[in-house]
VOROLUM-602991 format. One line per 3 residues: number of its first residue (from 1); their letters; for each residue x, y, z of N, C-alpha, C, O. Coordinates in pm, whole numbers. Example, Ala and Ser with C-alpha at 12.3 -4.5 7.8 and 13.67 -1.06 7.14 Angstrom:
2
1	AS	1319 -569 780 1230 -450 780 1320 -330 780 1424 -332 846  1285 -225 708 1367 -106 714 1290 3 787 1341 114 804
END
This chain:
237
1	XXX	1081 3522 362 1223 3454 305 1291 3587 339 1252 3703 329  1433 3520 394 1542 3660 448 1598 3711 354 1570 3672 240  1697 3817 376 1730 3897 256 1828 3822 182 1857 3875 75
4	XXX	1904 3683 215 1977 3670 128 1904 3563 28 1974 3532 -68  1775 3500 34 1707 3420 -53 1638 3529 -107 1641 3523 -230  1575 3630 -64 1567 3764 -181 1695 3801 -261 1702 3737 -365
7	XXX	1752 3849 -250 1892 3856 -314 1861 3742 -433 1819 3756 -548  1897 3630 -362 1916 3490 -454 1785 3487 -565 1806 3435 -675  1698 3522 -545 1541 3563 -637 1562 3634 -743 1553 3601 -861
10	XXX	1602 3774 -673 1609 3896 -752 1704 3864 -886 1678 3910 -997  1848 3756 -849 1945 3748 -879 1887 3680 -1042 1909 3712 -1159  1791 3553 -964 1737 3456 -1117 1657 3519 -1196 1615 3463 -1298
13	XXX	1607 3703 -1150 1514 3741 -1267 1630 3815 -1334 1591 3852 -1445  1740 3846 -1315 1800 3887 -1409 1820 4040 -1296 1823 4158 -1333  1828 4008 -1214 1825 4214 -1163 1935 4173 -1008 1912 4093 -917
16	XXX	2033 4250 -1028 2151 4217 -948 2135 4361 -822 2139 4483 -838  2121 4294 -727 2127 4370 -614 2179 4299 -449 2133 4223 -364  2291 4373 -472 2403 4291 -336 2247 4284 -230 2149 4359 -225
19	XXX	2285 4152 -151 2227 4127 23 2259 4229 97 2199 4246 203  2347 4305 61 2371 4433 203 2275 4512 135 2221 4562 233  2207 4564 26 2118 4656 4 1972 4612 23 1876 4689 28
22	XXX	1970 4489 33 1818 4414 25 1847 4416 191 1746 4459 247  1921 4393 257 1911 4408 422 1867 4528 442 1749 4527 478  1924 4658 432 1951 4759 435 1747 4820 432 1690 4880 523
25	XXX	1691 4781 312 1587 4832 254 1505 4760 359 1469 4842 444  1455 4615 390 1422 4598 471 1448 4643 635 1379 4600 727  1494 4683 641 1526 4741 795 1461 4848 768 1353 4857 826
28	XXX	1497 4954 680 1399 5068 678 1230 5054 678 1148 5143 701  1210 4945 651 1078 4892 643 1022 4836 758 916 4773 748  1089 4853 884 1103 4776 976 1028 4626 980 947 4595 1066
31	XXX	1072 4538 868 1091 4419 895 1218 4345 926 1321 4412 934  1223 4221 944 1309 4130 964 1393 4085 866 1365 3992 789  1519 4163 864 1592 4101 723 1618 3910 739 1620 3826 650
34	XXX	1633 3895 877 1628 3750 856 1507 3652 813 1503 3530 796  1427 3735 805 1294 3662 749 1231 3594 887 1282 3594 998  1080 3523 840 1024 3492 980 1075 3343 974 1102 3285 869
37	XXX	1087 3283 1113 1140 3139 1092 993 3059 1108 941 3029 1215  941 3035 982 846 2940 989 814 2793 973 865 2711 897  740 2781 1039 761 2624 1108 579 2510 1059 469 2557 1090
40	XXX	588 2401 1000 474 2389 933 424 2296 1039 475 2195 1087  281 2375 1068 172 2319 1151 114 2220 1090 114 2201 968  50 2139 1194 -12 2020 1154 -120 2018 1031 -114 1954 926
43	XXX	-233 2122 1083 -340 2186 969 -268 2212 824 -300 2141 729  -168 2319 808 -113 2303 714 -56 2165 639 -71 2141 519  8 2086 727 54 1996 674 -36 1898 580 -8 1847 472
46	XXX	-161 1888 662 -236 1785 607 -316 1864 478 -345 1797 379  -352 2015 485 -421 2095 362 -288 2015 255 -320 1958 150  -161 2022 296 -64 2047 148 -72 1902 118 -61 1864 1
49	XXX	-88 1832 197 -87 1640 157 -191 1571 155 -190 1448 141  -314 1656 171 -440 1619 142 -452 1490 5 -507 1380 18  -415 1518 -65 -459 1420 -169 -393 1254 -125 -423 1140 -159
52	XXX	-301 1307 -41 -189 1126 -15 -237 1059 136 -185 967 199  -329 1123 161 -363 1094 323 -483 1031 318 -572 1084 251  -507 911 385 -624 853 425 -636 848 609 -543 816 683
55	XXX	-727 875 638 -779 856 748 -872 765 805 -972 739 739  -855 707 928 -952 580 971 -1003 608 1100 -946 679 1183  -1091 560 1112 -1141 511 1299 -1253 460 1297 -1295 416 1190
58	XXX	-1325 452 1401 -1419 366 1439 -1556 443 1463 -1540 552 1518  -1661 416 1439 -1796 413 1429 -1861 358 1520 -1871 241 1486  -1936 380 1661 -1958 258 1715 -2105 301 1742 -2140 416 1767
61	XXX	-2179 200 1735 -2308 205 1756 -2407 105 1855 -2381 -16 1851  -2480 135 1913 -2583 100 2060 -2705 -5 1979 -2810 42 1936  -2679 -110 1972 -2809 -191 1930 -2949 -157 2020 -2930 -96 2125
64	XXX	-3048 -182 1995 -3176 -214 2103 -3148 -300 2184 -3225 -287 2279  -3058 -407 2204 -3037 -484 2285 -2937 -467 2375 -2896 -542 2464  -2898 -340 2335 -2787 -287 2443 -2653 -334 2405 -2571 -339 2497
67	XXX	-2601 -380 2253 -2507 -448 2221 -2412 -377 2137 -2444 -380 2018  -2294 -307 2166 -2232 -220 2109 -2163 -317 1983 -2123 -434 1985  -2167 -231 1889 -2120 -261 1772 -2021 -181 1688 -2015 -74 1748
70	XXX	-1932 -172 1571 -1832 -84 1602 -1821 -120 1410 -1848 -223 1348  -1773 10 1362 -1836 41 1241 -1689 81 1173 -1659 196 1204  -1573 8 1077 -1437 58 1076 -1479 122 945 -1551 61 867
73	XXX	-1427 269 915 -1422 311 830 -1279 378 779 -1196 391 869  -1233 430 625 -1138 489 599 -1224 584 501 -1322 555 433  -1131 751 522 -1168 828 422 -1051 908 387 -949 930 454
76	XXX	-1093 956 243 -977 1018 169 -1008 1173 184 -1093 1245 131  -913 1197 271 -887 1358 305 -922 1430 170 -1019 1506 173  -868 1420 74 -887 1503 -37 -1037 1534 -89 -1103 1636 -103
79	XXX	-1057 1410 -108 -1223 1402 -180 -1290 1404 -72 -1370 1498 -77  -1297 1328 55 -1363 1313 144 -1467 1156 118 -1556 1110 188  -1436 1130 48 -1478 966 -7 -1479 877 111 -1384 900 185
82	XXX	-1566 771 155 -1577 683 222 -1576 562 206 -1670 530 132  -1504 460 245 -1475 330 234 -1546 263 333 -1530 319 442  -1601 188 337 -1681 111 462 -1583 -35 485 -1575 -118 394
85	XXX	-1534 -48 579 -1436 -182 615 -1500 -310 601 -1481 -406 526  -1602 -277 718 -1676 -339 790 -1737 -313 948 -1707 -212 1011  -1824 -417 1000 -1904 -394 1093 -1890 -522 1188 -1921 -630 1137
88	XXX	-1865 -522 1260 -1837 -627 1381 -1865 -590 1512 -1865 -469 1531  -1896 -688 1640 -1907 -643 1769 -1799 -692 1853 -1803 -688 1976  -1681 -751 1771 -1572 -780 1846 -1450 -756 1748 -1395 -847 1687
91	XXX	-1422 -654 1741 -1287 -595 1669 -1171 -668 1716 -1099 -613 1799  -1139 -799 1670 -1016 -853 1705 -903 -857 1601 -917 -877 1481  -779 -834 1673 -621 -836 1541 -653 -858 1405 -638 -787 1305
94	XXX	-714 -1008 1427 -725 -1102 1315 -863 -1025 1168 -878 -1033 1046  -918 -973 1262 -1066 -899 1195 -1010 -806 1131 -1014 -788 1009  -943 -727 1230 -919 -599 1162 -759 -596 1026 -729 -493 966
97	XXX	-695 -711 1010 -586 -700 927 -674 -779 794 -634 -771 677  -789 -849 832 -860 -901 641 -921 -787 636 -894 -743 524  -1018 -679 714 -1056 -566 634 -914 -482 581 -875 -442 471
100	XXX	-887 -481 652 -785 -397 594 -673 -431 443 -609 -359 367  -692 -557 455 -641 -631 344 -720 -622 199 -683 -608 82  -873 -640 276 -980 -627 154 -1010 -479 129 -1089 -462 36
103	XXX	-971 -382 180 -974 -239 128 -844 -222 39 -826 -125 -34  -750 -337 56 -634 -260 -2 -644 -358 -181 -559 -352 -270  -752 -423 -183 -755 -488 -305 -874 -426 -347 -895 -425 -468
106	XXX	-965 -369 -263 -1088 -247 -344 -1044 -139 -371 -1111 -70 -449  -915 -85 -318 -835 67 -375 -773 -9 -503 -811 53 -603  -708 -98 -531 -603 -152 -628 -481 -21 -647 -403 30 -567
109	XXX	-503 -4 -758 -398 124 -779 -409 281 -730 -326 372 -734  -575 274 -669 -608 414 -605 -500 377 -488 -465 485 -439  -446 292 -436 -408 278 -305 -272 358 -319 -218 416 -225
112	XXX	-227 353 -442 -54 392 -480 -41 555 -485 61 622 -498  -156 590 -472 -121 737 -438 -129 762 -322 -64 866 -317  -177 734 -182 -187 739 -69 -2 721 1 69 621 -9
115	XXX	20 803 41 148 841 143 146 807 306 246 783 372  15 811 355 -14 847 500 -120 763 532 -214 747 453  -115 709 640 -253 724 734 -282 736 849 -241 664 940
118	XXX	-357 831 858 -402 902 1029 -464 778 1104 -560 708 1071  -391 772 1204 -511 697 1320 -499 725 1453 -381 759 1463  -546 732 1558 -566 740 1690 -473 624 1738 -394 550 1680
121	XXX	-515 638 1869 -383 550 1964 -467 475 2003 -449 450 2122  -617 385 1929 -665 322 2017 -636 190 1993 -602 154 1881  -648 91 2112 -565 -38 2109 -604 -164 2000 -563 -279 1986
124	XXX	-691 -92 1941 -779 -204 1837 -706 -210 1729 -714 -288 1635  -619 -106 1750 -554 -86 1573 -394 -107 1645 -322 -28 1706  -374 -269 1603 -209 -342 1624 -137 -301 1564 -161 -210 1485
127	XXX	-3 -364 1586 110 -346 1545 105 -411 1351 148 -369 1243  36 -516 1395 16 -573 1250 -76 -514 1171 -61 -530 1050  -185 -438 1217 -249 -364 1102 -157 -219 1068 -172 -153 965
130	XXX	-93 -199 1139 13 -112 1088 133 -148 966 189 -67 892  147 -256 971 232 -370 889 149 -374 750 220 -359 650  31 -390 732 -17 -405 611 -7 -255 532 26 -244 414
133	XXX	-36 -161 607 -27 -50 525 145 -12 478 165 25 362  240 -21 560 384 -23 578 420 -75 422 484 -26 329  322 -236 448 407 -303 285 341 -264 176 369 -318 69
136	XXX	274 -194 179 248 -125 38 294 38 40 257 122 -42  372 57 141 487 217 102 382 295 182 362 404 127  312 280 288 246 404 356 281 386 498 314 292 570
139	XXX	260 510 510 362 595 674 264 588 731 181 665 681  207 507 856 131 503 953 160 611 1023 276 617 1064  79 709 1054 92 856 1156 7 829 1290 -106 877 1279
142	XXX	31 764 1419 -52 786 1518 -77 954 1540 11 1038 1525  -174 972 1567 -255 1130 1653 -188 1129 1786 -169 1025 1850  -151 1250 1825 -124 1254 1980 -201 1215 2100 -318 1186 2075
145	XXX	-171 1209 2202 -273 1130 2326 -390 1244 2334 -363 1361 2307  -494 1210 2363 -637 1321 2354 -598 1439 2258 -585 1555 2295  -586 1407 2167 -594 1525 2054 -703 1435 1917 -670 1342 1843
148	XXX	-809 1494 1926 -930 1460 1859 -928 1527 1710 -979 1475 1610  -867 1640 1714 -853 1764 1595 -753 1681 1503 -787 1680 1384  -667 1630 1525 -561 1560 1442 -625 1488 1389 -548 1459 1297
151	XXX	-733 1417 1368 -808 1336 1319 -921 1369 1284 -1010 1284 1294  -953 1497 1233 -1050 1532 1255 -1182 1524 1114 -1303 1543 1107  -1071 1485 1019 -1181 1456 887 -1277 1334 948 -1400 1330 947
154	XXX	-1160 1209 1017 -1276 1143 1032 -1379 1128 1130 -1490 1075 1124  -1311 1194 1228 -1372 1217 1359 -1533 1321 1354 -1627 1322 1434  -1507 1410 1214 -1640 1504 1178 -1711 1443 1111 -1821 1492 1085
157	XXX	-1663 1279 1044 -1754 1227 949 -1838 1115 1071 -1958 1090 1061  -1770 1072 1154 -1832 988 1267 -1987 1080 1340 -2091 1027 1378  -1960 1195 1341 -2102 1257 1343 -2199 1263 1255 -2318 1276 1287
160	XXX	-2151 1253 1121 -2253 1270 1036 -2355 1185 988 -2464 1219 944  -2292 1029 1006 -2432 936 972 -2513 931 1109 -2635 915 1107  -2440 946 1230 -2537 1014 1355 -2654 1068 1335 -2767 1020 1342
163	XXX	-2607 1195 1304 -2735 1294 1267 -2809 1262 1174 -2932 1257 1188  -2751 1236 1069 -2836 1231 937 -2907 1108 902 -2985 1100 806  -2869 978 1010 -2900 866 1005 -2917 730 1104 -3008 649 1088
166	XXX	-2829 719 1194 -2820 634 1277 -2913 682 1405 -2971 605 1481  -2914 840 1412 -3030 868 1531 -3150 839 1514 -3238 849 1599  -3167 795 1386 -3333 792 1392 -3370 666 1344 -3481 665 1290
169	XXX	-3311 557 1348 -3316 407 1320 -3264 374 1450 -3165 417 1509  -3392 249 1497 -3367 163 1613 -3304 13 1528 -3371 -58 1454  -3153 -9 1564 -3067 -82 1500 -3062 -218 1573 -3024 -214 1690
172	XXX	-3097 -345 1516 -3163 -442 1546 -2969 -527 1605 -2919 -551 1715  -2925 -543 1472 -2795 -650 1518 -2698 -585 1397 -2716 -479 1337  -2584 -690 1381 -2488 -631 1278 -2557 -608 1144 -2575 -499 1090
175	XXX	-2591 -719 1103 -2650 -752 924 -2692 -595 920 -2635 -516 846  -2813 -552 1020 -2892 -424 1001 -2810 -307 1020 -2838 -212 947  -2714 -291 1102 -2626 -175 1082 -2568 -180 949 -2563 -84 872
178	XXX	-2514 -331 922 -2396 -307 813 -2496 -274 666 -2451 -234 559  -2568 -288 681 -2715 -268 555 -2734 -140 529 -2736 -87 418  -2757 -55 707 -2829 65 658 -2675 147 651 -2666 258 597
181	XXX	-2594 101 693 -2428 212 643 -2388 194 493 -2342 267 405  -2418 92 500 -2368 59 340 -2437 178 272 -2381 277 224  -2547 155 276 -2676 217 184 -2631 389 214 -2601 466 123
184	XXX	-2636 431 386 -2577 571 375 -2452 593 315 -2435 710 282  -2347 507 287 -2235 585 242 -2227 547 98 -2123 568 36  -2338 488 39 -2352 505 -124 -2419 630 -126 -2380 710 -210
187	XXX	-2548 676 -20 -2601 851 -75 -2474 943 -14 -2484 1064 -39  -2367 906 56 -2238 1018 93 -2179 1028 -24 -2178 1137 -81  -2121 918 -78 -2045 930 -199 -2132 977 -342 -2070 1032 -433
190	XXX	-2232 958 -348 -2273 999 -445 -2358 1074 -494 -2392 1109 -607  -2392 1096 -377 -2563 1211 -418 -2529 1329 -314 -2536 1445 -356  -2493 1305 -181 -2487 1415 -80 -2389 1552 -85 -2268 1542 -64
193	XXX	-2448 1666 -112 -2362 1793 -143 -2271 1817 7 -2313 1791 120  -2124 1879 -33 -2056 1864 36 -2020 2002 58 -1974 2052 -44  -2026 2097 175 -1971 2180 200 -1776 2211 157 -1732 2321 125
196	XXX	-1732 2144 163 -1561 2135 164 -1513 2154 -17 -1418 2206 -76  -1669 2061 -67 -1644 2102 -223 -1738 2141 -325 -1772 2082 -428  -1771 2243 -280 -1838 2373 -288 -1997 2301 -315 -2062 2338 -413
199	XXX	-2041 2214 -237 -2130 2177 -245 -2194 2079 -367 -2312 2064 -400  -2063 2014 -424 -2090 1898 -504 -2069 1752 -420 -2001 1738 -319  -2112 1695 -459 -2096 1510 -427 -1961 1481 -465 -1893 1539 -550
202	XXX	-1934 1388 -395 -1790 1311 -402 -1780 1277 -531 -1706 1327 -616  -1889 1153 -549 -1882 1085 -700 -2011 1067 -730 -2084 976 -692  -2050 1208 -840 -2164 1255 -903 -2235 1151 -990 -2155 1125 -1080
205	XXX	-2348 1079 -1007 -2415 999 -1046 -2408 1061 -1218 -2447 1176 -1242  -2370 996 -1295 -2386 1050 -1445 -2524 1045 -1503 -2599 948 -1511  -2542 1168 -1541 -2712 1205 -1556 -2720 1289 -1705 -2649 1388 -1721
208	XXX	-2786 1253 -1782 -2826 1364 -1899 -2850 1471 -1901 -2779 1551 -1961  -2927 1494 -1853 -3038 1633 -1845 -2944 1722 -1752 -2909 1670 -1647  -2905 1837 -1776 -2812 1936 -1695 -2892 2094 -1712 -2910 2146 -1822
211	XXX	-2935 2155 -1584 -3001 2247 -1586 -2903 2380 -1596 -2794 2390 -1540  -2966 2477 -1679 -2890 2602 -1668 -2965 2728 -1600 -3085 2730 -1629  -2928 2819 -1528 -3036 2944 -1509 -3149 3002 -1583 -3232 3083 -1543
214	XXX	-3138 2949 -1694 -3266 2993 -1778 -3335 2858 -1837 -3419 2868 -1927  -3306 2755 -1794 -3375 2622 -1811 -3394 2545 -1699 -3334 2437 -1698  -3455 2570 -1616 -3495 2463 -1497 -3549 2357 -1532 -3578 2343 -1650
217	XXX	-3571 2277 -1457 -3598 2108 -1505 -3763 2165 -1469 -3797 2254 -1391  -3833 2093 -1540 -3974 2085 -1507 -4057 1966 -1443 -4179 1965 -1426  -3977 1879 -1415 -3934 1766 -1358 -3870 1728 -1272 -3757 1719 -1320
220	XXX	-3867 1688 -1134 -3779 1626 -1086 -3833 1473 -992 -3940 1441 -940  -3706 1409 -1005 -3747 1244 -986 -3668 1284 -828 -3565 1349 -809  -3777 1205 -710 -3704 1183 -571 -3706 1020 -591 -3783 942 -647
223	XXX	-3594 1008 -524 -3587 850 -481 -3531 848 -325 -3447 919 -270  -3587 771 -291 -3559 742 -113 -3472 651 -96 -3454 544 -154  -3429 693 -29 -3368 557 75 -3358 562 224 -3370 657 301
226	XXX	-3334 437 246 -3365 376 415 -3507 398 388 -3539 514 415  -3603 326 344 -3718 364 375 -3789 477 396 -3885 489 472  -3713 606 286 -3798 759 317 -3740 811 398 -3775 924 430
229	XXX	-3600 734 482 -3522 886 581 -3484 975 521 -3503 1093 549  -3388 910 377 -3303 997 328 -3362 1040 201 -3354 930 145  -3418 1118 111 -3451 1163 -13 -3317 1225 -124 -3235 1308 -83
232	XXX	-3313 1184 -232 -3219 1236 -339 -3312 1272 -473 -3358 1206 -566  -3314 1404 -436 -3359 1444 -616 -3262 1456 -739 -3140 1472 -729  -3342 1445 -869 -3297 1431 -940 -3350 1494 -1053 -3471 1505 -1033
235	XXX	-3313 1552 -1184 -3402 1574 -1277 -3444 1461 -1369 -3359 1400 -1434  -3596 1427 -1376 -3627 1344 -1432 -3639 1335 -1607 -3708 1425 -1656  -3601 1271 -1670 -3584 1262 -1822 -3746 1325 -1879 -3770 1333 -2000
END
């Protein structure tokens, strides 16, 4: 804040100090009386608007038959919750629009909170794709050229299922990949702890028994996902 702003803030507190006095005090302290010219950077914008930002990207997977498949997903920046839109080998414009409309129907009222959609400049994201979100009052923000960090949340999630799941499974085809990714997304949203959420899951499953430091669980139940590739542990009744 500059000296004029400081003088005005003090007046709001019932303290009458002239702007000239504030200016002189700041100069004696070695501070610029005009204040720092602060400009909002992209990182600060994302943090401030995280609750209203939805990001999207593609996860590409190669099958055992060397066929490339595309997984379209959306992630809520604030909660890290992932929504799987669909899997295809040919992400045409018509397919993209249909998956987007399905997402709008699935989210329903929850989509009204979103104000921005962040995506890269991939040609698979057509203008018609953007129009679906604009019709819902969501502003589409395209990232700068060759700037993956501008869509960091989606880019980071792309690596998560690869490291924890897809790098350990041979994918046979589209249906196989869709089943695997859906199973992993269920685990990711409901059970997996997240560093950005203080090691809590996004949408924890309800359970009756909670452990306290002096009352540890005597029995633990293990649930296997993806044929034992991923384990989930809960307190047994």
